[in-house]
Structures are given as C-alpha cells and as structure tokens.
Steps between C-alpha positions, in 0.01 A plus 500: 500500500502462886476786733864457592595519123291810446678667811835409378414642143372818657807529717732445196303758294525753784876406555572569129320833498708623804812376315407708208442806718841463663651479153328816389627680823846373446495617137380848604781512767760427232360768267509758800856376594614553146340842478687615819812345386511694179378838625719794439738569780512865611840555620424872542246402768775281657751782498245734671442252788856412547680597823866546547742415776866494609597821353312481173228754408270544199766753369811280533683450181479123537132503567442728199721262279318210643164612408620595152623157445187310641259730295692416177489123571285277265188347663674169572783646677259714709343177598830346587574811711173463680572114560850613640376777736156366612512117429209544240501607140154653518352809627285484800133585491490885460829512300860544574426821703374255765858359556706666765845467349787619704835582329795505744866574459709177539848644533720692264573422144602121456477201268217356709166446341191667644317276741156489650292413791184370322276465809553872568524637131848638580754561225852525630706700250867583522588856409639417159739742345318522148166440344657244269628296794156521679323373182744218447484382859124545524437300185715226602324489846149487356595265213691222697312508834231245566325396818725513804829524338710567195487241207 
C-alpha cells in the first residue's frame, strides 16, 4: 500500500472512531433527557415559589381552589399545565421551585379561558365564581392549547 493509501486508511479509522464517540455522547444525552422528562413534578415547590398579582393573594379563594385542582391532576395534565404556562413540559434544573410563576387576576367571573404569557411565566386567571367552573376552564385551556394559539 502506498503512503497515501496508509494515510487515508488511518484517517478513515480515526474518523469512524470519532463518529462512534459522537453516537455514544448522543445516546447518553437521550438517556439524560428521558430521565429529566420523567422526573416527578413537585407542584408543592411550584406553589411555594409562586407570586400573586392583580388582587390575588395566596389566601384568595380562587388561588386555593386553583392549587387544589392542580395538585390533584394526573402527571400528564400537570405536564400540559407546565407547557401551557411556561412553554415547556419539563421542570428546570433544580425543580419546579426554580420557576417564578405569577398568577394574576384577569377580570371578574367570565366564560373566558385562562391565558398565559409563557415568556414571563404569568397565568392570567379570571376570578371564576366556582371551583367547578375554574376546573372546567383550566382543563380546557391546558388540553387544547398548543404552541402560539388554540387548536
């Protein structure tokens, strides 16, 4: 074999070695991503870190009803809620307590759905007249919202 042939062969062997290393790193990243995606969501930590605005306080009836509803949601709906409010269905590094969620009053009781400003983690919540109405409107909002608009 010529010197050029040997050099090409060495280059190919080295190139294939690096491709294998990249595949290994990519596989590890997929495993880490899956681990993060399926971690338990601690909504109590989110509740403790949440701030209130527009007339709502931690003790407001609607806020207490809101947390009662969200704590009782199954994991998939909790992820949908996170997607709806933050733009991501995953907890940040350090857990949900690192999210600065703001719940603000968005007017009196109405038939409007809750809305969000995902860039700022702000949930705009009308002051619904009952817990049942809050739950129905919240579940509709998180179930049918996707991306930048309603489906």
